[in-house]
N, C-alpha and C positions, 0 to 999 in steps of 0.2 A: 504493501500500498506507499502509495506517495504521499509524501506530506501536503502538498496541495489538495487532494482529496481527503487524508485525516481532517484537515482543515475546514473544508468545505462541508464535510459531515457532522464535526463537531458544531459549525454556526449553524447548521441546518434543526440540528437536534437542539438545539439553545433557543430558536426562533419559536420552534415546533412547542416544548413546554413553557415560552412567556404566552404562546397565543390560547393555552388552553387554558394558563392559569388567570390570564386578564380576558379573555374573549377579544383580543386584538385584533380587528383587521390587517393592521400595517404587519403583526410577525405574522400571519398568515401566508399576508403575499411575500413577505422576505422568505418564508420558508418553502414556498411555490417557487421562487424564484431560483431559488439555492438547487432546488430536487430537478426544475428542468435546466439547471447549467450542470448539472452532472449528466442529467439524459445525454444535452447536442455533445458534452466533451465524450463521454463512450461512444456514442456514433463515430464522429469525428476522428477519435483514435483507431477506429477501424478502417475508417479509410485512408489514414494519415501514410500508411507505407505501401500502398498500391496506385499504380501510376507513374513510379520513378523509374526513369534510365540513369543509368550511369556508363561511366567507360574511364577504364585505366590506362596511360600511357608509359610505359618507362625509358629512359634511354640508358637501355642497358650496353653491353658491351665495354665493358672498363676492367682496367685492372684491379686484382684484387687490394683493400685497402685504400680504393679509390673511389670518391663521391660520386652517385648516380642519382638522377633526379626522377622522381616519380609525380606524374599529374593526373589529378582525377578531377570529372565532370560528371558532377550530379543533375538532371533535370527533371522537371513536372511535365509529363503527358498529361497528367488529368485536367479536370474541368475546375477541381478547388484548390483554392492554396494547399500549402503545409506549412506549419508552422514548428520552429524549434527541434531543427534536423542536427542531429549529430553523427559525422561521419568519423569512420574511423579504420585504419586498414592496420591487418594483422601482417607481422612480418616473421617469415621463415630463421631457423636456428641461422647462427652465424652473421646475419643481416641485423644490424644496429642503428637507427634512424641519427640523424642529427640535428632536425627539428623535428618538432610532435609530427606524428601523423593523424592527429583526431584535429577537427575542426565541427565549430558551431555554423549554421544556418540559420538565422532567427526566423526566416518567412522566406517559402519557394512558391512565386507565384505561376499560376497555368501559364506552358511555353516557356519556362524560365531557365537559365541553365546556368549553373555556378562552379566556376574554376577553383581549384584547389590544388597547390604543389606542396612535396617536402623534398626532404633530400634524408640519402638515407648511404651505408656504405657496406662492402660486406667483406668480413675478414678471410675469407676461402675462397679459391676460384669455384667455378661449379653452375651451375643451371637452376638459377631459384624462382619459385612461382608467389609472387607478391597476394597476398589476401589468404580469406575472403574479407571482401568490404562488409564493414557492420556499422549498419545505420539504424539508428535511435529518434524514431518520429515521435512527435506527440497533438494536440489537441491545441487551442490556443491559448489554453488556460493551463497547460501542464500535469492537468489532472491524470489523464490515461498513459504512460508513455508506451511506445511499442517497439520492437525490437526487429530487425529483419537482418538476414543474411545472402550476402551476393557473391556465388560464386564466378568468375571470371577469369579470363586470362592476363598476366601480371607477368610474362616470363623476362628475366632480365641473367643476361650472360654475366660472366666473370672469368677473364682470360687471367692466368698465370702470368705474374709477373716477371719477367726473365733479370737474371743477376748478371752483373759484368762481369767477363772472363780474365780471371787475373792469373798470378803466377808467372807460371814460364809465358806465355802470352804478354803479360803485361814489360817482362823484363827482358823482351827479346823488341820491344818498342812500337805492338800494336795498340790502337784503339779500339774496344768494340763497337763505339758510335760513327765511324765510318772517316774520323778527325786522323792524317797520317802524319806519323812520327817517328824518327828514328827509321829501323827497319822495315817498316808497317811495308810498305812500297813493296819489296822483293818477297815478303812474305804473303800477299793476297793477289800478286800476279803471276806466282808460279802457277805453272799449268796453262798460261793463257797464250792466245796470238791477237794480233790483231784483226778484228773483224771487221771495222767500217766506222761513221759516222750517225748518231741518231739524236733524236730531240732530250732535251736536257730533261731529267725526270726528277722529283721530289728524290731528296737522300742520296741523290748522286754526289759525290765526293767533286769538291773544286776546282781538282787540281787534273782532273781529266777532261776539264773546259777545252774545246778545241777553239782557241780565237780564232783564228780567223774566218774558219765556216761561220761562227757567231757573229762575225763582222759583215759577213756577204748575204747572211739569212735574216740580220736584223733581231735575231732570239738567240737563246743558249740553245747550243750544239757540245756533246758531249763524245770521245773516243769509246766507242764498245769492243770487246773484248770477247774472242770467244774462248770458252773455260774448259780445260780439261778435267779428269775425275780427282786429280790433287787438291781440289777446290770444293769440293764435293762431302757430304757425311750423310750417310744413313744412318739415324737413330731407330734402333730397338727397344720400345719400354715393354717393362714386363707389369701386365693386369691379369694374371693368374689370380682365380677366386683362391682366397685364402693366404695371401702372401704381402696383404697390407697391414700392418704393425703401428699402433700407435695409438691415440686416438683425438677427435677434434681438427685443428688446422694441423696438428703437430703429427704428421704419418709419415712412414715412409714413402707412402703412394704420394704423397705430397708434395715429398724433397725430389720424388722419381721427375714428378710431370714439372716441377720449377726447373730442376736439370736439362729434361728434354728442350722445355722453352727457349733458355739461356743459349744450349748449344746450336739451336736453331737459328736463333737471332744473329748470333754469334758469325755462322757464316752465312746468311744471307745480307748482312751488311758487309761483308768481305766477297760479296757477289758471286757466291756459290750457290751451290743448292741443296738444299733441307729437303731429307725424304724422312719421314716418320712413319712407321710400321708398330701398330700394338694391338693385340687381340682383344675381344667383347663378346659378348651372350651373342650376338648376332653373327660373329665371323669376323676375321683379322680385319684391319683398317688399314688404307694404305695412302699417302697423301706426299704428294711431290711439286716443292714450292723452288722456283728459278729468281723469285723477283721479290727484294726486302717489302713493295709495295701490297704484295699477296700475304704478307707475313700472319693475317686476321686468319685467312684459311686454314692454318694449321694450328692457331691456339684457341679456334671455336673448338676443334677437335679435341684438344687438350682441357680445355674447358668442359667438356663433357663425359671425359672417361674417369671408368669405373674398374675397379678390383674386381671385374665379373668375366674375366675371357677363361676358357677350357683349355687353351693349348700352353704347357710351359715353354719358358722364354726360349728353349732349344731348340724345339719345332717352330718359334716363329721367327729363328734369327735362320734357322734352314731353309725356311720358305723365303723370305727375303737375300739370301745368296741366291736362289733359283733367278730371282729380278735383276741383279744386276752384272755389269760385265767386271770382268779381271781387274785386280787392281784397284778395285772400290775402295773407300775408307769406310768402316762401320763401326758404331759404337752402341754397345748393349746398357741399359740400365736397370739394375736389376736388384732387389733386397732378399731375393732367393734362389741364386743359381742353382738351378736342376744339374745330376749327375751325368747327363749328357751334351751339356754344354761343352767341356773340353774340347769332344771327338767333334762337333762341328763346328768349333774355332778352327781346329786341325786340317777340317777340310776346305773352310776359306783360305786358310794361309796357306793352301797349295797351291789356289788359284791367285796368290800374290796380294790379296786383300790384307789389311792394315785392317783390326781389330782391338780394340777399346775398350774396356769393361770398368763401368762404374757399379761396384759393389755398397751398397747403403747398408748398414749395420742394420740389422732388426733389431738386435739384441741391447742396442742404445736405445729402442724407442718402447720395445718390450722383453723384460728381463725373461719370459716365459715362451719369446720366441724359439723354435728350434735353430738347428744348427743348419745349414747348408748343404745340399745336395756334393756340390763340387766347392772344394775350397779354393781360395785364390791361388794357392801354388798350383793345383792341378790346372786352371785356366791359364796361368804364365806359362806354365810349361807348354801348352798346345800352343804358345806362339801368340797371347793375346798381352797387349798392355794393359794392368791390373791399376785402378784408382781405389782406393777405400775411402767411405765417408763415412762418420759418424755425426749423431746428435748432435749440435750444437757447433760444429767444426763449421770451418768458412767453405763454401759450396763453390765459390768463385775460385780456390785455390785448387781443388778437385777438379774443375772443369778443364782449369787449364791446362794439367797434365793428360787428361782427354782430347782436350783439341789440338795437340801437338802431336799427337801419335801418326806417325807416318811422315812427317817434315823430317 
């Protein structure tokens, strides 16, 4: 029972007692007016949540821990006004609001639409459904509030944020964001031959601008190179069900996904081709990106990756090996290398492929995790470069060792 209803009932009862005691027409009139008010308020509350239309838009596709905006629009498609609307959005786990997701609309007239917006941020990459929308409507007097829930689409895609690749890369003079210093020119151009002149695209390095062609065409032109396999990298991500350890935003899978995003970003800004392979409940996924302006396609896949695959990482690596030419570079990211991985690595090494393996220590995330089927020594003995990563380590350093494998 609302406070308003309690007040009206108390006042009505008092007026009735006064009317009976004094046989007062004015008291009877006041009692009848209050009774009519309760009746009108009740009927109005039954109709208050009907005829409402709403829409939600979210500026999804941002990096984790980066704010995004959600816009709500509520409309009155009915013929009577709606009063005292309270609109609130429910947010899923790992998503926190920066502004209040609750709004009050004093009155919504027929045909009127009201827009509201708030900002939120997600602490973990993934795909989130915002909502449902909770609407509390009432009669003009606020006597009988009525609640309604509106399900609907409010999908927000949160990308994993790449980290800069340091360590050996940094010591060689390379920069992950496309700014050339030191020996980076030799590192990023290895395996490339002059191909031609093309239009400038955002992200191209200024040192590649071809000034004579730029002056002749009155627009920026850059030198384009034909890339060999030495600048490309295939990333194999272990997503076998049961191989994710830890909880919340701090799990082996989240570290692996961030590592994959970082390696792919570093390869793309160095004008190589990044390939990603991961198993899923629907089968293996394969993404091939050759330009940095298409990086979002790879990040889209990584945002949706879950540990729901059915194939161990050795089978995925073997499947990838059949799709790649001899001499290609491959990086495996896994928290639980299986016993067949060394044999597959050995087979790829015989085809002159350079294989590196980033092993994420599962026991540093969960002490109950078992031991991997293949120890790092066995993988190294098969011809792979192995880099270890424990929870709390500098991921950039480990990625630097992985990325320079084969150079």
